[in-house]
N, C-alpha and C positions, 0 to 999 in steps of 0.2 A: 374338400371342405367347402369350396365355393358352391358346388352342386347341392350340398346338404342345406346350406343357408338359403339358397333359392327355393329348394323344395319346401322347406319349413315356411318360408315367407309366403309362397303360393298357397300352401295349405291353410295358413292363418287367414289370408285374404278370402279364400273360398269359403271358409267357415263364417266369416263376418258377412259376406255377401249373401250367403244362404240364410243366415239368421235374420237379416234385414228384409229378405224377400218372403219370409214366412207369412202365409195368408191365413186369415181366420175365416171360419164358416160364416156365411151370411145369416144374420139373425132374423131380419124382417123381410116381408114381401115389399117390393118397391115397383109395382106395376107402372106407376107414372114416371119412372126413371129419373127421380130427383137425384141431386148430387149426393155422393156418399164419400165419407172419409172414415178410415179405421185407425185407431190408436191403441197402443198398449196401455194398461192401467197398472200403476199410476202413470199418468201422462208425463211427457217431458216438461210440461209447464206446471204440473202440480204433483211434484214428487212426494209431498207429505201425505197424500191420500193413503188410507189404510186398506182399501180394497185392491185386490190383485186380479187381473184378467185382461179383458180388452173391451173397447167401445166401438160401436158402429154408429156414426152420426149421419143422419139423412136430412138435408136442408130443403125447405120449401123453395121453389124457384125464385120467389120474391123476398127471400130472407134478408137481403141487404138493401132493399128498396124501401126507404122511409115512407114513401107515398102509397105503398100497397098494403093490403090487409095481411099479407104473408110476412111482413117485416118481423124479424127476429122469431119467426115461427119455424120450429124444427123438432125432430125426434132424435133422441139418442138412446141407445140400448147398451147397458153394461152386462157383460157375461163375466161373473166374478166367482172366484173359488170360495165355496161356502157349503157347509153341510146343514145349514138352517136358513130360514128367511132372515134377511138383514133388517134390523130394527130401525124405527124412525130416526132416532138420534144419530145412528151411524150414517144413515142416508143423508140427513141434513148436514152433518159435519163434512162428509165427503163432497157434497154439492158446494158448500162454502169454499173448501180448499180448491176444488175444480175451477169454480168461477173466478176466485181471486187470482189463481194462476193464469187462467185464460186471458183475463183483462189486465194482467200485470200489476196487481195491487199488492205491495208489500204489507206484511203484518203490521197492524196498529196504525195504518195510514188514516189520517183524518183531515186531509187537505181538500177543501171543497173544489170541484164537485165530486172528487174521488172519495168514496167511502168503501169500507170492506163490504163484501157480499153478505147477505143473510138469507136463510132458508127456513121455511116453516112448512111442514107437511102434517096432515091429519089422516089417520087410517080410517077408511070407510068400510072395508070388508077384509076378513081374514079367515082362512081355513088352514089345514095342515101344510099345503104346498103352494098357496096363492095368497096374495094380499093386494089391496088397492088403496091409493091415497090421492088426496087433492092438496094443493098448497100454492105457495108463492115463493119466488126467488127475487131478491133485489140485488142488482149488480150495476157496476159502472160500465156503460157502453163505450168502450174506447174505439170501436170500429166506425161508427157513424155519427151518433148524436153528441158524443162527449158529455153525456149527462147520466144521472142515475136512471135505471130502467127497472120496472117491475114486470116480471113474467108470471103469468098463471101457469100452473103445471098440473098434470095428472101423472101418476106413477102406477104401473102394474108390475107386480113381481111374481115370478114363477120359480119355484124350487125344483131342481132336477136332482133328487136325492142319490140316484145311482151314479151320476156323474160328479157329484159333490160340487155343484155349481148353482148359483142363483142368477136368474135373468131379470134385469130391471129395465122396463121401458119407460122413458121419460118423454112426455110431450109438452112443449113449451110454446107459449105465445103471449104477447102483451094484451091480446084481445080477450074479452070475457069468455067464460066457458060456454056461453050460449051462442057465440058468434059462429058463422058458417065455416070459418077457417078450421075449427075443430073437427068438422066432418072430414075435411081433407087429411088432417093429421091422423085421424082414427082409421084411415084406409091402410096405414102401415101397421101390419099385424105380425105377430110371431109366426115363423114358419112351423108347420106341423111336426117337423122332424127335430125340433129344437133340443129335445132331451135324449135324442138317439146318440 
């Protein structure tokens, strides 16, 4: 009996460890070797998200330096289960849930300077398997400034119909879309094999 309990326990531990070590395919090129983190979606900090899949987040080297143009500039890509392009409202709602969870803002918080996040995106192009957007996200920066922060963003979406997944690339920066930081963010592009 003792051997059976140990065997079952070791099997369970092995399954848990293997599940935690599951790696996801790299979504973006990262020739500059910026810092990368990968999360399952919904994330542990935003369980109310309606999209399922994973995220690859790539941070500009100056992401956490208030004095540098790369402050709060980064790219994240969501690979989500979907047989169609995700619409603007679903993208906005999931961004709000994501950022409120990231910065630990409970629902309906209105205590200054903490306010719930907001997101607005506008579609600029669309065809059967691709769409592009521009927009803004407003969030509380709990990491550095402890103030509300407005990020400009661009979104590119690619549908992989055979794989039933949609890939969304979000590029964020508080700098205007004309600033040079966007040239750096735009060097991170989807890998050619993304729909394979």
